[in-house]
LUMDO-319581 format. One line per 3 residues: number of its first residue (from 1); their letters; for each residue x, y, z of C-alpha. Coordinates in nm, 4 decimals. Each point is the difference from the previous one (the first is absolute). Layout:
<rs>
NUM = a = X/Y/Z ~ ...
</rs>
This chain:
<rs>
1 = mte = -1.0049/2.3914/-1.2044 ~ -0.3629/-0.1195/0.0905 ~ -0.0656/-0.3477/0.0978
4 = pei = -0.2402/-0.1244/-0.2564 ~ -0.2474/-0.2794/0.1133 ~ 0.1844/-0.3614/-0.0318
7 = pav = -0.1890/-0.2258/-0.2720 ~ -0.0943/-0.3514/0.0496 ~ 0.1548/-0.2394/-0.2344
10 = eid = -0.1651/-0.3226/-0.0927 ~ 0.2307/-0.3290/-0.0764 ~ -0.0690/-0.3497/-0.0396
13 = lte = 0.1320/-0.1757/0.3179 ~ -0.1401/-0.3781/-0.0618 ~ 0.3336/-0.1088/-0.0913
16 = ppe = 0.3445/0.0936/0.0729 ~ 0.1274/0.2688/-0.2652 ~ 0.2363/-0.0798/-0.2332
19 = vwa = 0.3199/0.2147/0.1095 ~ 0.2003/0.1203/-0.3105 ~ 0.2934/0.1858/0.2200
22 = qgr = 0.0490/0.0664/0.3574 ~ 0.2974/0.1275/0.2036 ~ 0.1556/0.3211/0.1843
25 = gth = 0.0132/0.2928/-0.2055 ~ 0.2034/0.3263/0.0821 ~ -0.1002/0.3087/-0.1874
28 = grr = 0.0867/0.3606/0.0265 ~ 0.3678/0.0141/-0.0331 ~ 0.0697/0.1230/-0.3472
31 = qle = -0.3595/0.1801/-0.0542 ~ -0.2776/0.0985/0.2302 ~ -0.2613/-0.1231/-0.2419
34 = drf = -0.1056/-0.3016/-0.1748 ~ -0.2941/-0.0507/-0.2325 ~ -0.1229/-0.3635/-0.1303
37 = qlp = -0.2828/-0.1836/-0.0846 ~ -0.0735/-0.3973/0.0207 ~ -0.2613/-0.0431/-0.2688
40 = rlw = -0.0895/-0.3623/0.1310 ~ 0.1447/-0.0241/0.3626 ~ -0.1388/0.1282/0.3193
43 = slh = 0.2746/0.1603/0.2430 ~ 0.0270/-0.0674/0.3400 ~ 0.2579/0.2127/0.2025
46 = lyg = 0.0814/0.0227/0.3813 ~ 0.1677/0.3261/0.0675 ~ 0.3133/0.0837/0.2454
49 = yha = -0.0254/0.3449/-0.1180 ~ -0.1784/0.3376/-0.0317 ~ -0.0874/0.0923/-0.3612
52 = ele = -0.2664/0.1326/-0.2299 ~ -0.1872/-0.2772/-0.2041 ~ -0.1909/0.1381/-0.2896
55 = vdg = -0.2563/-0.2487/-0.1501 ~ -0.2189/0.1173/-0.3414 ~ 0.1089/0.3735/0.0999
58 = rsy = -0.1241/-0.0469/0.3833 ~ 0.2687/0.0379/0.2547 ~ 0.0319/-0.1823/0.3200
61 = rva = 0.2413/0.0015/0.2939 ~ 0.1877/-0.3449/0.0767 ~ 0.1769/-0.0302/0.3166
64 = pgt = 0.2199/-0.2883/0.1727 ~ -0.2453/-0.2779/0.0674 ~ -0.2775/0.0515/-0.2527
67 = vsl = -0.0969/-0.2138/-0.2859 ~ -0.1005/0.0919/-0.3296 ~ -0.2157/-0.2128/-0.2589
70 = vpp = 0.0099/0.1777/-0.3414 ~ -0.2060/-0.1903/-0.2903 ~ 0.1518/-0.0889/-0.3290
73 = aaa = 0.0077/0.2675/-0.2579 ~ 0.0082/0.3025/0.2509 ~ 0.2499/0.2806/-0.0797
76 = ivy = 0.2267/0.0211/0.2975 ~ 0.2426/0.2771/0.0935 ~ 0.2184/-0.0061/0.3586
79 = ryq = 0.1701/0.2957/0.1170 ~ 0.2450/-0.0964/0.2685 ~ 0.1841/0.1988/0.2406
82 = gps = 0.3075/-0.1924/-0.0205 ~ 0.1158/-0.3458/-0.0050 ~ -0.2912/-0.2145/0.0526
85 = thl = -0.0606/-0.3620/0.0406 ~ -0.3059/-0.2335/0.0006 ~ -0.0985/-0.3548/-0.0136
88 = yah = -0.1948/-0.0772/-0.3385 ~ -0.1903/-0.2460/-0.1957 ~ -0.1642/0.0245/-0.3543
91 = lrv = -0.2860/-0.2217/-0.0483 ~ -0.2349/-0.1312/-0.2760 ~ -0.3333/-0.0665/0.0818
94 = egr = -0.2361/-0.1206/-0.2819 ~ -0.3381/-0.0970/0.1833 ~ -0.2886/0.2307/0.0456
97 = tpt = -0.1166/-0.0984/0.3230 ~ 0.0667/0.3085/0.2264 ~ 0.0749/-0.0301/0.3478
100 = rgg = -0.2668/0.0855/0.2469 ~ 0.2846/0.1724/0.2641 ~ 0.1213/0.3437/0.0678
103 = lql = 0.2823/0.0182/-0.2381 ~ 0.0882/0.3826/-0.1017 ~ 0.2612/0.1800/-0.2167
106 = ims = 0.1979/0.0894/0.3149 ~ -0.0189/-0.2017/0.3146 ~ 0.1253/-0.0107/0.3414
109 = pga = 0.0478/-0.3602/0.1317 ~ -0.0330/0.1254/0.3527 ~ 0.0899/-0.2376/0.2626
112 = elp = 0.0304/-0.2728/-0.2763 ~ 0.3198/0.2077/-0.1191 ~ 0.2641/-0.2665/0.1449
115 = vit = -0.2020/-0.2833/-0.1644 ~ 0.0002/0.1700/-0.3302 ~ 0.3526/0.1068/0.0243
118 = dlm = 0.0864/-0.3830/0.0575 ~ -0.2251/-0.1167/-0.2928 ~ 0.1484/0.2467/-0.2247
121 = esa = 0.3726/-0.0929/0.0815 ~ -0.0784/-0.3849/0.0041 ~ -0.1603/0.0449/-0.3597
124 = vaa = 0.3527/0.1893/-0.1334 ~ 0.2074/-0.2865/0.1877 ~ -0.1750/-0.2997/-0.1614
127 = aav = -0.0347/0.1540/-0.3297 ~ 0.2777/-0.1794/-0.1833 ~ -0.0293/-0.3334/0.2136
130 = rpe = -0.3617/-0.0288/0.0769 ~ -0.2141/0.2157/-0.2477 ~ -0.3084/-0.1780/0.1260
133 = rtr = 0.0752/0.1298/0.3722 ~ 0.0374/0.3476/-0.1736 ~ -0.3605/-0.0195/-0.1108
136 = adv = -0.1133/-0.1042/0.2999 ~ 0.1502/0.2449/0.2092 ~ -0.1156/0.2844/-0.2411
139 = wgv = -0.3412/-0.1453/0.0146 ~ 0.0132/0.0035/0.3603 ~ 0.0920/0.3473/0.0193
142 = llr = -0.2999/0.1066/-0.2276 ~ -0.2345/-0.2136/0.1956 ~ 0.0826/0.1678/0.3238
145 = lad = -0.0261/0.3424/-0.1288 ~ -0.3349/-0.0978/-0.1310 ~ -0.0936/-0.1267/0.3299
148 = rpa = 0.1372/0.2867/0.1905 ~ -0.2626/0.2068/0.2221 ~ -0.1169/0.3184/-0.1505
151 = prr = 0.2031/0.3100/0.1244 ~ -0.1377/0.1483/0.2643 ~ -0.1279/0.3498/-0.0048
154 = ats = 0.2143/0.1209/0.2956 ~ 0.2899/-0.2166/0.1880 ~ 0.1773/0.1073/0.3158
157 = pah = 0.3143/0.2016/-0.0046 ~ 0.1948/-0.2974/0.1804 ~ -0.1103/-0.2779/-0.2983
160 = dhv = 0.1059/0.2682/-0.2502 ~ 0.3389/0.0393/0.1621 ~ 0.0585/-0.3539/0.0439
163 = maa = -0.1128/-0.0902/-0.3694 ~ 0.2558/0.2742/-0.1376 ~ 0.2675/-0.1672/0.2133
166 = may = -0.0819/-0.3255/-0.1193 ~ 0.0090/0.1095/-0.3535 ~ 0.3264/0.2073/0.0263
169 = ies = 0.1585/-0.3438/0.1658 ~ -0.1476/-0.2337/-0.2598 ~ 0.1367/0.2400/-0.2945
172 = rlt = 0.3503/0.0056/0.1805 ~ 0.0695/-0.3485/0.1164 ~ 0.3089/-0.0392/-0.1771
175 = epl = 0.1376/0.3602/0.1141 ~ 0.1686/0.0926/0.3248 ~ -0.2864/0.1329/0.2498
178 = tvp = -0.0390/0.1526/0.3147 ~ -0.3010/0.1176/0.2130 ~ 0.0305/0.3538/-0.0381
181 = qva = 0.0395/-0.0386/-0.3522 ~ -0.3433/-0.2150/-0.0069 ~ -0.1657/0.2367/0.2438
184 = aaa = 0.0891/0.2957/-0.1960 ~ -0.1403/-0.1535/-0.3163 ~ -0.3286/-0.0669/0.1771
187 = gis = -0.0120/0.3573/0.1415 ~ 0.0615/-0.0497/0.3595 ~ 0.2613/-0.0264/0.2559
190 = anh = 0.1919/-0.3204/0.0642 ~ -0.1458/-0.0453/0.3713 ~ -0.3436/0.0700/-0.1508
193 = lar = 0.0544/-0.2893/-0.2536 ~ 0.1421/-0.2450/0.2694 ~ -0.3252/0.0667/0.2023
196 = lfa = -0.2344/-0.0336/-0.2915 ~ 0.1808/-0.3315/-0.1082 ~ -0.0221/-0.1390/0.3645
199 = tev = -0.3864/0.0885/-0.0056 ~ -0.1024/-0.0829/-0.3742 ~ 0.2502/-0.2943/-0.0908
202 = dqs = 0.0777/-0.1327/0.3550 ~ 0.3995/-0.0028/-0.1410 ~ 0.2659/0.2386/0.0142
205 = vvg = 0.0899/0.1948/-0.3307 ~ 0.3611/-0.1609/-0.0020 ~ -0.1705/-0.3357/0.0545
208 = ylr = -0.2508/0.0430/-0.2935 ~ 0.2897/0.1134/-0.2416 ~ 0.2172/-0.2951/0.1215
211 = rrr = -0.3144/-0.2308/-0.0580 ~ -0.0551/0.1200/-0.3373 ~ 0.3538/0.0027/-0.0992
214 = idh = 0.0319/-0.3627/0.0963 ~ -0.3226/-0.0896/-0.1842 ~ 0.1658/0.1399/-0.3083
217 = arr = 0.2906/-0.1951/0.0685 ~ -0.1779/-0.3420/0.0264 ~ -0.1617/0.0683/-0.3341
220 = lla = 0.3752/0.0335/-0.1402 ~ 0.1246/-0.2846/0.1828 ~ -0.2673/-0.2148/-0.1197
223 = sst = 0.0001/0.1194/-0.3656 ~ 0.3553/0.1042/-0.1042 ~ 0.3535/-0.1346/0.0038
226 = msi = 0.1187/0.3427/0.1201 ~ 0.2501/-0.0568/0.3004 ~ -0.1039/0.0786/0.3488
229 = sai = 0.2289/0.2753/0.0424 ~ -0.1475/0.1709/-0.3346 ~ -0.3523/-0.0728/0.1329
232 = aaa = 0.1162/0.1589/0.3070 ~ 0.0807/0.3173/-0.1636 ~ -0.2822/0.0034/-0.2111
235 = vgi = -0.2674/0.0103/0.2779 ~ 0.2189/0.2824/0.1608 ~ 0.1659/-0.2254/0.2593
238 = pdl = 0.3674/-0.0020/-0.1476 ~ 0.1745/-0.1099/0.3056 ~ -0.0247/-0.3804/-0.0069
241 = qaf = 0.0004/-0.0575/0.3707 ~ -0.2757/0.2481/0.0332 ~ -0.1917/-0.1546/-0.2873
244 = nka = 0.0301/-0.3640/0.1662 ~ -0.0966/0.1541/0.3576 ~ -0.3190/0.1641/-0.1527
247 = cra = -0.1104/-0.3297/-0.2066 ~ 0.0381/-0.1999/0.3465 ~ -0.2101/0.2495/0.1527
250 = vtg = -0.2848/0.0210/-0.2458 ~ -0.0068/-0.3682/-0.1053 ~ 0.1689/-0.1642/0.2615
253 = qsp = 0.2266/-0.1803/-0.2863 ~ 0.3461/0.1081/-0.1573 ~ 0.0167/0.1476/-0.3821
256 = rrl = 0.1182/-0.3543/-0.0932 ~ -0.3078/-0.2012/0.1541 ~ -0.2201/0.2346/-0.1520
259 = rqp = 0.1530/-0.0594/-0.3451 ~ -0.1161/-0.3089/-0.2164 ~ 0.2627/-0.2398/-0.0395
262 = eta = -0.0331/-0.0138/-0.4126 ~ 0.0844/0.3900/0.0038 ~ 0.2582/-0.0027/0.2851
265 = spd = 0.3537/0.1898/-0.0753 ~ 0.2692/0.0738/0.2192 ~ 0.0440/0.3220/0.2157
268 = r = 0.2265/0.2306/-0.1331
</rs>
């Protein structure tokens, strides 16, 4: 498939968008193709998989860590490679003042990926209890994407490998992961990935993965009534003792201390 030029999109970001739906969707289980159209809603997706996205007859590749922003009324087709999970928000924006930022139909957040992921996760977690937080988080995602630097014509191989590894980690925070798995997804050896993280991120791969898991756990502790053991399993650290140790190593506090008093529930 020849890669077409990615078109720019214009959306009013002078105020938070109205969020009509948000969540974590999994597709590609029963069928490998979905077709739909949202007559009045924008579609914002953060992908955790490889797939083909067709918009108004033009095809684009999406990969873990990429974001799409599709305007209302576009004819959308997804072609999956298997079970595929993404974070999404459907937005209604009535304003006519387009942003002057660099929004495109398909975007790579680059180094902003962890922040974009956190905001999308927070938007989903807050939807039932604090919809105003959901609006603010989605707005924050769009503003960060609009303000991101223009894509460089050439990036270093080291940077590309680290970004690929981060994208793979972000898309699989809730799953068991090993350094060789992450390295294979980035197309390099485990030893080479370890060296790149040490020089580019100033952190080990295992340390980065642990920190991102605990970041996710902190959101769940603050915004849900899930038990601590359930949260530990949900962030890929099902052993409660290991989860407590990881929380203390990253935050200096236990999961109980991180949890807001009004949402506290017993460990089980």
